[in-house]
Each structure stands twice: as C-alpha cells, then as structure tokens.
C-alpha positions in Angstrom: -6.1 13.8 66.8 -3.3 11.6 68.1 0.1 11.9 66.6 1.1 9.1 64.2 4.0 7.1 65.7 6.5 6.0 63.1 7.2 2.2 62.9 9.4 -0.3 61.1 6.8 -1.8 58.8 8.1 -0.4 55.5 11.6 -1.8 56.3 10.3 -5.1 57.6 8.3 -5.7 54.4 11.4 -5.0 52.3 13.6 -7.2 54.5 11.1 -10.1 54.2 11.3 -9.8 50.4 15.1 -10.2 50.5 16.1 -6.5 50.2 19.2 -6.1 52.4 20.4 -2.5 52.5 17.4 -0.3 53.2 17.8 3.3 54.0 15.5 6.1 55.0 16.1 9.5 53.4 15.0 13.0 54.3 16.1 16.5 53.6 15.9 19.8 55.3 16.4 23.4 54.1 14.1 23.9 51.1 12.5 27.0 52.6 15.4 29.1 53.9 16.8 32.1 52.0 20.4 31.1 52.9 22.6 28.1 53.4 22.8 24.7 51.7 20.0 22.1 51.5 21.0 19.1 53.6 20.0 15.4 53.1 20.6 12.4 55.2 20.3 8.6 54.5 20.1 6.3 57.5 20.3 2.5 57.6 19.0 1.3 61.0 19.9 -1.9 62.7 16.5 -3.6 63.5 17.9 -4.8 66.8 19.2 -1.4 67.9 16.6 1.2 67.1 16.8 4.2 69.4 13.6 4.8 71.4 11.6 7.9 70.7 12.3 8.5 67.0 9.8 11.0 65.6 9.6 13.5 62.8 12.3 16.0 63.8 9.8 18.9 63.7 7.9 17.4 66.7 11.0 17.2 68.9 12.6 19.8 71.1 16.1 20.9 70.1 17.6 19.1 73.2 15.8 15.8 72.3 17.0 16.1 68.7 20.6 16.5 69.9 20.3 13.5 72.2 18.7 11.3 69.4 21.4 12.5 67.0 24.1 11.0 69.2 22.1 7.8 69.7 21.5 7.3 65.9 25.1 8.0 65.1 26.2 5.4 67.6 24.0 2.5 66.3 23.2 3.2 62.6 24.9 3.7 59.2 24.6 7.3 58.4 25.4 9.5 55.4 24.9 13.3 55.2 25.2 15.2 51.9 24.5 18.7 50.8 23.7 20.8 47.7 25.3 24.2 47.8 23.8 27.6 47.4 25.3 27.8 43.9 23.7 24.4 43.0 20.3 25.6 44.4 20.5 28.7 42.2 21.7 26.9 39.1 19.2 23.9 39.3 16.2 25.1 41.4 15.5 24.0 45.0 13.6 20.8 44.2 16.3 19.4 42.0 19.1 20.5 44.4 17.3 18.8 47.3 17.1 15.6 45.2 20.8 15.9 44.3 21.6 16.1 48.0 19.4 13.0 48.6 21.1 11.1 45.7 24.6 11.9 47.2 23.5 10.7 50.6 22.0 7.4 49.3 24.9 6.6 47.0 27.4 7.1 49.8 25.7 4.3 51.8 25.5 1.9 48.8 21.8 1.2 49.4 19.6 -1.4 47.7 16.3 0.5 48.4 15.6 4.0 49.6 12.5 5.1 51.5 12.1 8.7 50.6 10.2 11.4 52.5 7.8 13.1 50.1 5.9 12.2 46.9 8.8 12.1 44.4 11.7 9.7 44.0 15.0 11.4 42.9 16.0 10.1 39.5 19.7 9.5 40.3 19.4 7.4 43.5 21.3 4.4 42.0 18.8 2.0 43.6 15.1 1.4 43.8 13.0 3.7 45.9 9.6 4.3 47.6 8.2 7.8 48.1 6.2 8.1 51.4 4.2 11.3 51.9 4.8 12.5 55.5 7.3 9.6 55.7 9.1 11.2 58.7 5.9 10.6 60.7 5.3 7.1 59.5 8.7 5.4 58.9 11.4 5.0 61.6 14.3 5.1 59.1 13.0 8.4 57.6 12.4 9.8 61.1 16.0 9.1 62.0 17.2 10.7 58.7 15.1 13.8 59.5 16.7 14.2 62.9 20.3 13.9 61.5 19.6 16.2 58.6 18.0 18.9 60.8 20.7 18.9 63.6 23.5 18.9 61.0 22.0 21.8 59.0 21.2 23.8 62.2 24.8 23.4 63.3 26.0 24.7 59.9 23.8 27.7 60.2 25.0 28.5 63.7 28.5 28.4 62.3 27.6 30.7 59.4 25.9 33.1 61.9 29.3 33.7 63.5 30.8 34.7 60.2 27.8 36.8 59.2 26.2 38.3 62.3 22.9 40.2 62.2 20.8 37.8 60.2 19.8 35.6 63.1 20.8 32.4 61.4 21.7 30.8 64.8 18.0 31.0 65.7 16.1 31.1 62.3 18.4 28.6 60.3 18.1 31.0 57.3 14.3 30.9 57.1 12.6 34.2 56.1 11.7 35.5 59.5 10.9 39.2 59.9 14.3 39.8 61.5 16.1 38.0 58.6 14.2 40.0 56.0 14.9 43.3 57.7 18.6 42.4 58.0 18.7 41.6 54.3 17.4 45.2 53.6 19.9 46.8 56.0 23.0 44.6 55.7 22.6 43.3 52.2 23.1 39.9 50.6 25.8 37.5 51.7 27.5 34.8 49.5 25.4 32.3 51.5 22.1 33.8 50.3 20.1 32.0 47.5 19.9 34.5 44.7 17.1 32.6 42.9 14.8 33.1 45.9 12.5 36.1 45.5 13.2 38.2 48.6 17.0 37.9 47.9 16.5 38.5 44.1 14.3 41.5 44.8 17.0 43.2 47.0 19.7 42.5 44.4 17.4 43.9 41.7 16.8 47.1 43.8 20.5 47.5 44.3 21.1 47.2 40.5 18.4 49.7 39.8 19.8 52.2 42.2 23.4 51.8 41.1 22.7 52.3 37.3 
C-alpha cells in the first residue's frame, strides 16, 4: 500500500472560510517511562512550505534534523511540555493535552488541527481532531517533526546526567535495556512513577525495605 502523502487541504479549507491563524499540533512521548511529554504547534506559511514533510516516524533522524531547521526558518513554531510530575498527577493523556494547550496558546491560534481523535479542552480556540493527522496534514506533520526532534534532544541531554538507561538511543521508551537498567540502577527523578514498570520497582523496593 502506498504511503499517504500529507497535503495542505485542511488548512486551505479553513483559510477559504476566513480563518486566519491555523496551527497543526502534535505531541510525542506518551509511551516512554521517563522524561516529559512534548507538544508542538506550527503555523505554516502557504508560500514557504518545506518540501518532504512527513509523519516524523517515517523519516530518518538525519532527515528530521534537516527538516527541523527548515521548519524553524519559515514557520511560526511553539513547543511546550508537561513534566513528569504533571504526568504522574494528571495521567498521560491529560498531561499530553496540557502540553498541546500550552503550545497552541503560545501562538495565539484561531483554529488548531490536532493529531488524534480528541480535542484538548483548554485550547483557547476551535479545533479539529484528525486521526493519523501527521500522515494527512502538512501542519501536523511539521509539528510532529519539531516535537520529536526537541524531545529526543532533551532525552540525549538527560542521558548524560543519568547514564546506563540508554535514553540517548531509546528516548525513555521501555526497551529491554532500559527495563534491565531500572532493575539494576533503580528509579531516577525523571522516571514516571505512575507507569507500571516504574511503579512495580518502587513497590518492590518498599516491600524489601519494610
């Protein structure tokens, strides 16, 4: 099956109806055991859309980095996060929506095109949820690239502070090496305590110590 190529039709439709500030929104980092969840909102200039925008998951790391620079040069971009503490306090879905809301509000959007099937309740503007939006909508594809590159860089940084978990290569996702490191090295302040593998290790430690 041929890959779907994202286009500008959602944005064009809104522009023709008089909506001015349209942003694409995506988040990355729902699945990892460690690190923040990161969201991005991008407002593309219809006259200066970088060539080759795709769902970030379909691009090589080198291609994502190149497109990151191109998008930052020609678009309005806002990146926001929800912290590990917020993820544990709220739950991952609500925390990812909070990061999206922060990103959208920072750009002062009139309408947000959101990757997924839910519209965050605190956007501050109207929204359209688009399932697999990063494969269909250029603004969302651009947001997916910025969010992914930004979060990967954060995890590479954190890997220097907490070596052994492989965050520079696994971005905090529950790879075998990461799970083994959790068992041997223990839980860092950057681990999400509400996530089962982390919770279980903390529970084991509490049982042993009492």
